C-alpha positions in Angstrom: 133.8 250.4 20.2 134.3 253.9 21.7 133.3 255.5 18.4 130.1 253.4 18.2 129.2 254.4 21.7 129.7 258.1 21.0 127.7 257.8 17.8 124.8 256.1 19.5 124.8 258.8 22.2 124.8 261.5 19.6 121.9 259.9 17.8 119.9 259.6 21.0 120.5 263.3 21.9 119.4 264.4 18.4 116.3 262.3 18.6 115.5 263.6 22.1 115.9 267.2 21.1 113.5 266.7 18.2 110.8 265.7 20.6 111.4 268.5 23.1 110.9 271.4 20.8 110.3 274.8 22.3 106.9 276.1 21.2 107.0 279.6 19.7 103.6 280.1 18.1 103.8 283.9 17.9 106.2 285.9 15.6 106.5 289.7 16.1 107.3 292.2 13.5 107.5 296.0 13.6 107.2 299.1 11.4 106.7 302.8 11.7 105.2 305.5 9.5 105.5 309.2 9.9 102.1 310.9 9.9 103.4 314.5 10.1 106.6 316.4 10.6 106.6 315.5 14.4 104.2 312.6 14.6 104.3 308.9 13.7 102.4 305.6 14.2 104.3 302.5 15.3 102.8 299.2 14.1 103.4 296.1 16.2 102.3 292.9 14.4 101.8 289.5 15.9 101.6 286.6 13.5 100.0 283.6 15.4 100.4 280.0 14.3 97.3 278.0 13.2 95.2 276.8 16.2 96.7 279.3 18.7 95.3 282.5 19.9 96.8 285.6 21.5 94.8 287.5 24.1 93.6 291.1 23.9 94.9 294.0 26.0 91.4 294.1 27.5 91.0 290.8 29.4 89.2 291.0 32.8 90.9 289.9 36.0 90.7 286.1 36.6 91.4 285.3 33.0 94.5 284.7 31.0 97.4 287.1 31.0 96.4 290.0 28.7 98.7 291.5 26.1 100.5 294.5 27.7 102.8 297.0 26.0 105.4 298.9 28.1 107.3 301.9 26.8 110.0 303.4 29.0 110.3 307.2 29.1 112.3 308.7 26.3 113.8 312.1 25.4 113.2 311.4 21.7 109.4 310.9 21.7 106.2 310.9 23.8 103.3 308.5 23.6 100.0 309.9 22.3 97.2 308.0 23.9 97.2 304.3 24.5 98.1 301.3 22.3 95.1 300.5 20.1 94.0 297.1 18.7 91.3 296.0 16.2 88.1 294.3 17.3 88.9 291.0 18.9 87.0 287.7 18.9 85.2 287.3 22.2 84.1 283.8 23.3 83.5 281.9 26.5 86.5 279.8 27.5 85.8 276.9 29.9 89.4 276.9 31.0 88.9 280.4 32.5 85.1 280.1 33.1 84.6 283.5 31.5 84.3 285.4 28.2 87.8 286.3 26.9 88.9 288.4 23.9 91.6 287.1 21.6 93.1 287.2 18.1 93.9 284.4 15.7 96.2 284.3 12.7 97.5 287.9 13.0 96.8 291.3 14.7 98.4 294.7 14.3 98.6 296.9 17.4 99.2 300.7 16.9 100.8 303.3 19.1 100.9 307.0 18.1 104.0 309.0 19.1 105.0 312.6 19.0 108.6 313.1 18.0 110.8 315.6 19.7 113.2 315.6 16.7 113.1 314.4 13.1 113.8 310.8 14.0 113.5 308.5 17.0 113.7 304.9 18.0 110.7 303.7 19.9 111.7 301.0 22.4 109.6 298.9 24.7 108.4 295.4 25.3 105.3 293.3 25.0 104.1 290.7 27.5 101.6 288.2 26.1 100.2 284.7 26.6 99.0 282.2 24.0 96.8 279.1 24.2 95.5 276.5 21.9 92.7 274.0 22.5 94.9 271.8 24.7 97.4 274.1 26.5 98.4 277.5 27.5 102.1 278.6 27.3 103.6 280.6 30.2 103.5 284.4 29.6 106.4 285.7 27.6 108.0 289.1 27.2 109.6 290.4 24.0 111.7 293.6 23.7 111.4 295.7 20.6 113.2 298.7 19.0 111.5 300.4 16.1 113.2 303.2 14.2 111.1 306.1 13.0 112.6 308.0 10.1 
C-alpha cells in the first residue's frame, strides 16, 4: 500500500510539473570576429520562438522594457560606439497604447571593440522583455562572455 501511495504521488508531481513549464522563448548565442589587428566586432544573436517578439533598444518611456546591453569596464578592451541593431518592426500595441519597435524570429546585435592586446574576453549582460499576443514575461537578464581571438 505504501508503494502505491508513493507511486501515485510521483505521477501527480510529474503531471503537475509538465503543466507548469517555465517559458523561455528567447535563446541567446554569441560570436566575435577580428576586423583588424586591434579591433573586433562582437555578435549577440537572439533567436525568438514563433509568436513571440523581443523589444528594440529604442523603445520610448511608458512602453515595454527595452533591450539593454551592459558591459563592465575592462583592461582588455574598450567599446567603440554603441551596440547597433538592424531595422526593427514598428507597430502600435494596444497593451502599451503606443508604437513599439520589436524583432521576431531572430536578431543580431553588434558591438565594436578595440582590443588592448591580441585577445580578450568581452563580458556583459543583456536585459530584455518578450511578449506574445496574450502575455508579456517579466524582464530577464542574461550574462555573457565572448572570447575574441
